[in-house]
LOZAVEX-297867 format. One line per 5 residues: their letters; for each residue y, x, z of N, C-alpha, C. Coordinates in pm, 1 decimal. Each point is the difference from the previous one (the first is absolute). Layout:
N
a	Y,X,Z,Y,X,Z,Y,X,Z | ...
% end
This chain:
122
mardd	13615.5,15844.2,11398.6,-100.7,-46.2,91.8,58.9,1.5,140.0 | -34.3,-93.7,79.4,55.4,-12.7,134.9,-59.8,107.0,91.0 | 84.3,53.8,89.5,-45.5,101.3,94.5,-41.0,-68.6,128.7 | -97.6,58.8,68.6,-46.4,-56.2,126.0,64.3,77.6,113.8 | 126.4,-33.9,32.7,67.5,66.4,110.9,30.1,-98.2,112.0
ggdlg	-70.4,-113.1,3.0,19.8,-100.4,103.6,-35.7,53.8,137.1 | -107.4,79.0,11.2,-41.0,57.6,127.8,101.8,99.4,51.2 | 50.4,84.8,-88.9,100.6,98.3,39.5,128.9,-68.4,41.0 | 38.5,-101.3,-71.6,122.0,-72.1,31.7,-13.4,-74.0,132.1 | -115.8,-61.1,22.8,-24.0,-70.6,125.4,4.1,94.8,118.5
aflag	-61.5,117.8,-15.5,1.9,99.3,107.6,142.4,48.2,25.0 | 75.4,19.8,-106.5,138.5,43.3,15.3,81.0,-104.1,74.8 | -14.8,-127.0,-41.0,75.2,-106.9,65.8,-37.3,-13.8,147.1 | -128.7,10.1,29.2,-43.7,-9.3,139.7,59.6,114.4,80.9 | -4.7,120.4,-53.2,58.2,115.8,68.4,149.6,-13.4,15.8
fmvgg	63.4,-52.2,-102.7,144.8,-19.7,4.7,37.9,-97.6,110.0 | -73.1,-111.1,5.2,29.7,-102.3,100.6,-27.0,51.3,141.2 | -114.3,65.3,20.4,-33.2,52.1,133.4,101.3,106.3,40.8 | 32.9,87.1,-92.7,98.7,104.7,30.5,135.4,-59.2,34.6 | 38.5,-102.2,-75.0,128.5,-65.4,27.7,1.3,-64.8,137.6
lvgaa	-109.5,-67.0,34.0,-7.7,-65.2,130.6,-2.3,101.3,114.1 | -77.6,106.0,-15.7,-5.3,103.4,104.3,136.3,66.5,14.2 | 62.6,33.0,-111.1,132.6,62.3,5.1,102.2,-90.9,66.0 | -5.3,-127.7,-33.0,92.9,-95.1,60.3,-24.6,-12.4,149.2 | -126.7,-5.8,40.4,-31.8,-12.5,142.4,45.7,122.3,77.2
vsllm	-25.6,117.8,-54.1,41.3,122.9,68.5,151.8,7.5,9.6 | 67.9,-34.0,-108.1,147.1,7.7,4.6,57.7,-100.8,98.9 | -63.4,-114.6,11.3,48.4,-99.7,95.2,-22.2,44.8,144.4 | -113.7,60.9,23.8,-29.5,45.1,136.2,87.5,117.8,41.5 | 35.5,80.8,-94.3,77.4,120.0,30.9,151.0,-24.9,-2.9
apqsg	42.4,-107.6,-58.6,143.9,-25.1,-15.6,61.0,-49.0,131.8 | 117.8,50.7,33.9,67.6,-45.4,122.4,82.1,-126.5,-28.3 | -68.9,-113.6,-7.1,67.9,-125.9,-27.9,-38.7,-102.3,105.9 | 77.9,-104.8,5.1,-32.5,-107.5,93.0,-114.8,-82.5,-57.2 | -61.7,-81.5,83.3,-111.6,-84.7,-43.5,40.9,-96.0,-109.5
tetre	119.7,-55.7,9.2,47.8,-94.6,-100.5,17.3,69.9,-134.0 | 60.0,117.1,3.8,18.7,75.7,-124.6,-134.2,39.5,-58.4 | -92.8,39.9,87.2,-132.1,40.5,-46.6,-73.5,-118.3,-63.7 | 6.0,-115.7,61.5,-65.4,-118.7,-57.1,61.6,-36.7,-134.7 | 131.2,9.2,-9.1,67.8,-29.6,-127.1,-42.1,100.4,-107.4
liktk	-10.4,125.7,38.1,-42.9,103.8,-93.8,-143.9,-24.9,-44.3 | -87.2,-36.3,94.4,-139.4,-29.6,-34.4,-6.4,-116.6,-98.9 | 78.7,-101.7,27.5,3.6,-117.4,-87.8,46.3,39.0,-139.9 | 107.2,76.9,-6.7,55.0,42.8,-129.3,-101.4,86.1,-76.6 | -59.1,96.5,68.6,-97.9,89.0,-66.2,-122.9,-80.2,-43.5
gielr	-41.4,-94.4,81.5,-114.8,-83.3,-37.0,27.7,-79.0,-126.0 | 118.9,-55.2,-10.1,38.6,-75.4,-119.3,2.8,92.4,-121.8 | 55.4,119.8,19.0,5.7,95.8,-111.6,-139.8,38.5,-45.8 | -89.7,27.9,95.2,-137.3,38.1,-36.1,-72.5,-116.0,-69.0 | 21.5,-121.9,48.2,-62.9,-115.7,-63.1,49.2,-15.8,-143.9
dqadd	130.8,17.6,-18.9,56.2,-11.5,-135.3,-54.2,108.9,-91.2 | -12.8,122.3,53.2,-56.4,109.3,-80.5,-145.2,-30.0,-36.4 | -75.0,-50.4,96.5,-140.9,-33.4,-26.8,-9.0,-110.8,-104.0 | 87.6,-99.9,10.4,0.9,-108.1,-99.3,31.1,53.6,-139.2 | 96.9,89.2,-8.8,35.4,59.4,-129.2,-118.2,78.2,-57.8
emrei	-65.2,78.3,84.7,-114.8,78.8,-46.4,-114.0,-91.9,-44.9 | -22.7,-106.9,72.8,-106.3,-92.8,-37.7,31.8,-68.6,-133.0 | 125.7,-34.8,-21.1,38.6,-58.6,-129.3,-26.6,99.2,-113.0 | 35.8,125.4,23.4,-20.8,104.7,-100.7,-149.6,18.6,-27.4 | -79.5,1.7,103.5,-145.3,14.7,-16.6,-56.0,-119.1,-75.6
rlrae	44.7,-119.4,35.0,-47.2,-120.6,-68.5,36.0,6.2,-148.4 | 121.4,43.1,-32.1,40.7,10.0,-140.5,-85.3,101.4,-74.8 | -27.0,114.0,64.6,-84.9,101.7,-63.9,-141.0,-53.6,-22.3 | -51.1,-69.5,99.4,-135.3,-55.5,-12.5,-5.4,-103.8,-111.1 | 100.7,-86.4,-8.1,3.1,-100.9,-106.4,9.7,65.4,-136.5
salad	80.0,104.6,-9.0,14.0,71.3,-126.5,-131.8,66.5,-39.5 | -65.3,64.0,97.8,-128.3,64.1,-28.4,-104.1,-103.3,-41.1 | 0.1,-115.1,65.4,-93.1,-106.5,-34.4,25.6,-50.7,-142.1 | 125.8,-16.2,-34.4,33.6,-44.4,-136.1,-46.9,102.7,-102.9 | 20.5,129.3,30.1,-46.8,105.4,-90.0,-151.2,-4.1,-15.7
mrvqa	-70.1,-20.2,110.9,-146.0,-5.1,-6.9,-47.0,-121.0,-80.2 | 71.0,-112.2,13.3,-38.0,-118.3,-78.3,18.3,25.6,-149.0 | 109.7,64.7,-36.0,24.0,32.6,-140.8,-110.0,92.7,-51.1 | -32.9,101.2,79.2,-105.4,93.2,-41.2,-134.4,-71.4,-12.2 | -28.8,-89.7,92.9,-126.2,-74.9,-6.2,-4.0,-86.7,-125.4
deiqd	111.3,-62.4,-32.7,5.2,-82.3,-121.7,-22.1,85.7,-124.5 | 60.6,118.5,-1.5,-18.0,90.2,-114.4,-145.7,43.6,-12.1 | -61.8,32.1,112.1,-140.6,41.4,-1.8,-87.4,-115.7,-46.7 | 30.1,-119.8,47.0,-76.9,-117.0,-40.0,14.2,-24.9,-150.3 | 120.5,15.4,-53.2,21.2,-17.7,-143.8,-77.8,104.3,-79.6
rarva	4.7,126.0,46.8,-74.4,106.0,-69.6,-150.9,-26.2,5.9 | -46.4,-50.7,113.1,-142.6,-30.3,13.4,-39.7,-112.5,-95.5 | 85.0,-101.3,-12.4,-29.3,-109.8,-93.6,-10.1,51.8,-142.6 | 92.0,86.8,-38.6,-2.2,56.7,-134.4,-126.6,82.6,-20.0 | -34.8,80.7,100.9,-119.7,83.6,-10.5,-125.5,-85.8,-12.0
vsdar	-8.8,-106.4,77.9,-116.3,-89.0,-6.8,-5.3,-67.9,-136.1 | 113.4,-44.7,-49.5,4.2,-63.9,-131.2,-44.5,97.3,-109.3 | 49.4,123.6,7.2,-40.9,101.4,-97.7,-149.9,27.5,8.7 | -49.6,9.3,122.4,-142.9,26.7,18.1,-83.2,-115.0,-56.0 | 43.7,-123.9,24.5,-72.7,-115.2,-55.1,-1.6,4.7,-152.1
trvgs	112.6,33.9,-58.4,8.9,8.4,-145.7,-95.1,106.9,-52.9 | 0.6,118.0,65.3,-88.3,109.0,-44.8,-146.7,-37.6,16.6 | -33.2,-61.5,113.1,-138.6,-39.3,22.7,-41.5,-105.9,-101.7 | 87.6,-97.9,-23.6,-30.8,-103.4,-99.0,-21.4,59.6,-137.7 | 83.8,96.0,-35.2,-13.2,66.0,-129.7,-130.6,79.0,-7.3
aveqg	-32.5,69.3,108.2,-124.4,77.6,2.1,-121.6,-91.7,-8.2 | 4.0,-113.5,67.9,-110.7,-95.2,-5.8,-14.2,-54.6,-142.4 | 111.4,-33.8,-60.3,-3.6,-51.9,-137.5,-57.1,104.9,-96.0 | 39.8,125.0,17.4,-54.5,106.7,-84.9,-149.6,15.4,22.8 | -42.0,-13.1,124.7,-143.1,8.7,30.7,-77.6,-113.7,-62.9
vqaar	56.2,-120.1,5.6,-65.3,-116.4,-61.4,-10.7,20.5,-150.6 | 107.3,46.9,-60.9,-3.0,22.6,-144.7,-101.2,108.6,-36.7 | -6.2,106.5,80.8,-97.0,106.8,-27.0,-142.3,-52.1,15.6 | -22.5,-84.4,100.5,-133.9,-56.7,19.1,-37.3,-89.5,-117.6 | 94.3,-80.4,-47.8,-26.9,-86.1,-115.7,-31.1,83.6,-123.6
atrde	79.2,105.2,-18.3,-21.8,85.5,-117.0,-137.3,66.4,8.3 | -36.3,45.9,118.6,-130.5,63.5,15.4,-111.1,-102.5,-22.6 | 15.8,-119.6,54.7,-99.3,-105.2,-18.8,-13.2,-34.1,-149.0 | 113.3,-10.8,-68.9,-3.4,-31.7,-142.9,-68.8,111.0,-78.9 | 28.6,124.2,38.9,-64.7,112.6,-69.1,-150.2,-2.0,23.0
lssgk	-38.6,-25.1,124.6,-143.4,-4.6,29.3,-65.3,-117.5,-71.5 | 69.1,-113.5,-3.2,-55.7,-117.2,-69.6,-13.7,27.8,-148.2 | 100.3,56.5,-60.9,-8.4,28.8,-144.0,-102.9,108.1,-28.8 | -19.8,92.9,93.0,-101.8,103.4,-17.0,-138.0,-58.8,6.8 | -23.8,-95.9,88.3,-129.8,-66.1,9.7,-28.4,-82.2,-124.6
kakes	103.2,-68.7,-47.1,-16.1,-82.8,-120.0,-32.6,87.7,-120.2 | 65.4,114.9,-7.3,-27.3,90.1,-113.0,-141.3,52.5,6.7 | -50.3,31.2,116.8,-136.7,50.5,13.6,-98.8,-112.0,-29.9 | 31.5,-121.8,40.9,-90.5,-113.6,-26.8,-7.2,-30.1,-149.8 | 112.7,14.6,-69.9,-0.2,-29.3,-142.2,-70.0,111.3,-77.5
es	-3.0,120.9,53.5,-71.9,110.7,-66.3,-149.5,-17.7,18.4 | -42.5,-62.2,102.9,-142.7,-13.4,27.6,-63.9,-103.4,-82.5
% end
């Protein structure tokens, strides 16, 4: 059965991204570098963070697709079991109705033959 850890994963990713950005900003402000070097570093780190986010999103998408496929399979199995159960129930109900009809006919025949016997005795 699929686990519901999408909320935990989303919170982790958000924290990871915010932490990465804050850490990068602090390190850039504290580093003794020239403006050109700092801009190049910001550009490089931004590209790295974007690539990491893209990788994580691909992984999340794959997990979601896999979970969806699992749920579809489970839904199909449940639907098949429900069809079998309904078919069995229809068969049992039909059989019970037929038995009831036969019992009613037998009772009617018994009552009819009992009346005829009493009429012939009279």
